[in-house]
C-alpha positions as CSV (number, residue, x, y, z in Angstrom):
1,M,-7.7,6.0,-10.7
2,L,-10.8,5.8,-8.2
3,D,-13.0,8.9,-8.0
4,L,-15.3,8.8,-5.7
5,N,-17.2,11.5,-2.9
6,I,-17.8,9.3,0.2
7,P,-20.3,11.3,2.1
8,G,-18.2,12.2,5.6
9,F,-14.8,11.8,4.6
10,G,-15.0,13.4,1.4
11,K,-14.0,13.3,-2.3
12,I,-11.1,11.2,-3.1
13,K,-8.9,10.5,-6.9
14,I,-6.6,8.1,-5.8
15,E,-3.9,7.6,-8.9
16,H,-1.0,6.2,-7.2
17,I,-1.1,2.7,-5.1
18,I,2.3,2.6,-3.4
19,F,2.2,-0.6,-1.1
20,D,5.4,-1.7,1.5
21,F,7.1,-5.0,0.1
22,N,8.0,-7.1,3.2
23,G,5.2,-8.2,5.5
24,T,3.0,-6.7,2.8
25,L,3.0,-8.3,-0.9
26,A,5.9,-10.6,0.8
27,V,7.3,-12.5,3.2
28,D,10.9,-13.9,3.6
29,G,11.6,-11.4,0.1
30,K,9.1,-14.2,-1.6
31,L,6.2,-12.9,-3.0
32,I,2.9,-13.5,-2.2
33,D,1.9,-16.9,-3.7
34,G,-0.6,-16.1,-6.0
35,L,-1.0,-12.1,-6.1
36,A,1.1,-11.2,-9.3
37,T,-2.8,-11.7,-11.0
38,P,-4.4,-9.2,-8.9
39,L,-0.7,-7.2,-9.0
40,A,-1.2,-7.3,-12.6
41,D,-4.6,-6.1,-12.1
42,L,-4.5,-3.5,-9.7
43,A,-1.5,-1.6,-12.6
44,A,-3.9,-1.2,-15.3
45,R,-6.6,1.4,-12.7
46,F,-3.3,2.8,-11.1
47,K,0.5,3.6,-11.1
48,L,2.0,1.0,-8.9
49,H,5.0,2.2,-6.6
50,V,7.2,-0.4,-4.1
51,V,8.9,1.0,-2.0
52,T,10.9,-0.7,0.4
53,G,14.0,-1.3,2.4
54,D,14.4,-4.7,0.4
55,T,15.9,-6.6,3.0
56,R,16.8,-9.3,1.6
57,G,18.0,-8.1,-2.3
58,T,15.0,-9.7,-4.2
59,A,12.2,-7.1,-4.3
60,K,12.8,-6.3,-7.9
61,A,13.2,-9.9,-9.5
62,E,10.1,-11.0,-7.7
63,L,8.3,-8.3,-9.3
64,A,9.9,-8.2,-12.6
65,S,6.2,-9.5,-14.2
66,I,4.5,-6.7,-12.9
67,K,3.9,-3.4,-14.0
68,T,5.4,-1.4,-11.3
69,E,7.9,1.4,-10.0
70,I,10.5,-0.4,-7.3
71,I,12.2,2.4,-5.2
72,T,14.4,0.6,-2.9
73,I,15.4,3.2,-0.2
74,P,18.1,3.1,2.9
75,Q,17.9,0.4,6.2
76,D,18.2,3.9,8.5
77,N,14.8,6.5,8.8
78,Q,12.9,4.4,6.4
79,A,9.9,5.7,8.1
80,I,11.3,9.2,7.0
81,A,12.2,8.5,3.2
82,K,8.7,6.6,3.0
83,A,6.8,9.7,3.9
84,D,8.9,12.2,1.3
85,Y,7.9,9.1,-1.5
86,I,3.9,10.2,-1.4
87,I,4.5,13.6,-1.0
88,Q,7.0,14.0,-4.2
89,L,3.3,12.1,-5.8
90,D,0.9,14.5,-4.0
91,P,-1.1,12.2,-1.0
92,D,-4.7,13.9,-1.9
93,H,-4.0,10.8,-5.0
94,V,-2.4,8.0,-2.7
95,I,-3.3,5.1,-1.2
96,A,-0.7,3.6,0.9
97,I,-0.3,0.0,2.3
98,G,1.8,-1.8,4.5
99,N,2.4,-3.7,7.4
100,G,4.7,-2.5,9.6
101,R,6.5,0.1,11.8
102,N,8.4,1.8,9.1
103,D,4.9,2.4,7.6
104,Q,3.0,4.4,9.6
105,Q,3.9,7.5,8.4
106,M,2.8,7.0,4.8
107,L,-0.4,5.0,6.1
108,Q,-1.4,8.6,8.1
109,M,0.0,10.8,4.9
110,A,-2.0,9.3,2.5
111,H,-5.3,10.0,1.2
112,I,-6.4,6.5,2.2
113,G,-4.2,3.8,4.5
114,I,-4.5,0.1,4.5
115,A,-2.9,-1.8,7.4
116,V,-2.2,-5.2,6.6
117,L,-2.2,-8.3,8.6
118,G,-0.1,-11.2,8.0
119,R,2.2,-13.5,8.4
120,E,4.7,-12.0,9.5
121,G,2.7,-9.7,11.6
122,M,1.2,-6.1,11.8
123,S,3.2,-3.0,13.9
124,V,1.0,-1.3,16.4
125,S,1.7,2.1,14.4
126,A,0.1,0.8,11.8
127,V,-2.9,0.1,13.4
128,S,-2.4,2.8,14.8
129,S,-2.3,5.0,11.5
130,A,-4.1,3.1,9.3
131,D,-7.7,4.2,7.7
132,I,-8.9,1.0,6.8
133,I,-7.8,-2.6,8.5
134,V,-7.6,-6.1,6.3
135,P,-7.0,-9.1,7.1
136,D,-4.6,-10.1,4.1
137,I,-2.7,-8.5,1.2
138,F,-5.6,-10.1,-1.5
139,S,-8.1,-8.4,0.7
140,A,-6.6,-4.6,0.6
141,I,-7.0,-5.4,-3.1
142,E,-10.2,-6.4,-3.6
143,L,-11.2,-3.1,-1.5
144,V,-8.7,-0.8,-3.7
145,M,-10.9,-2.7,-6.8
146,D,-14.1,-2.1,-5.8
147,A,-15.1,1.4,-4.8
148,Q,-18.5,0.6,-3.1
149,R,-16.5,-1.2,-0.4
150,I,-14.3,1.8,0.3
151,M,-17.1,3.9,0.3
152,A,-19.4,1.5,3.1
153,T,-15.9,1.1,5.4
154,L,-15.1,4.8,5.1
155,R,-18.2,7.1,5.1
156,S,-20.2,8.4,8.3
């Protein structure tokens, strides 16, 4: 859990981290090399959720060793499905991490939205919807694990 009072941003109490899969945690359906251990460390502090269209059908196998809930959504209206999932959890307790156009609404809706640039790129709508932009998924995880980094980035 992450419990902070960020000057100019307000109090946050984060319990859930929601990820997109392809483009965020994976490239071409394969978990990014070296990511399993940082995700396991994150899962020790937060409830992890992966909400994905699972285009390549590999999410469950690739994430089998990581304590996370995997939610597979239909190919149509993915942005709405991701936003609806956040509503079920309570957006005030969620950090959302994604890179695609279908992540725009979840990045906006979550208490903190983090857009990740990766090998599959990052959509302009993800950029404009996020509170924070990072150069890669490892930076996003490091940011979440270090409360002082989040505070330094979001305070005003």
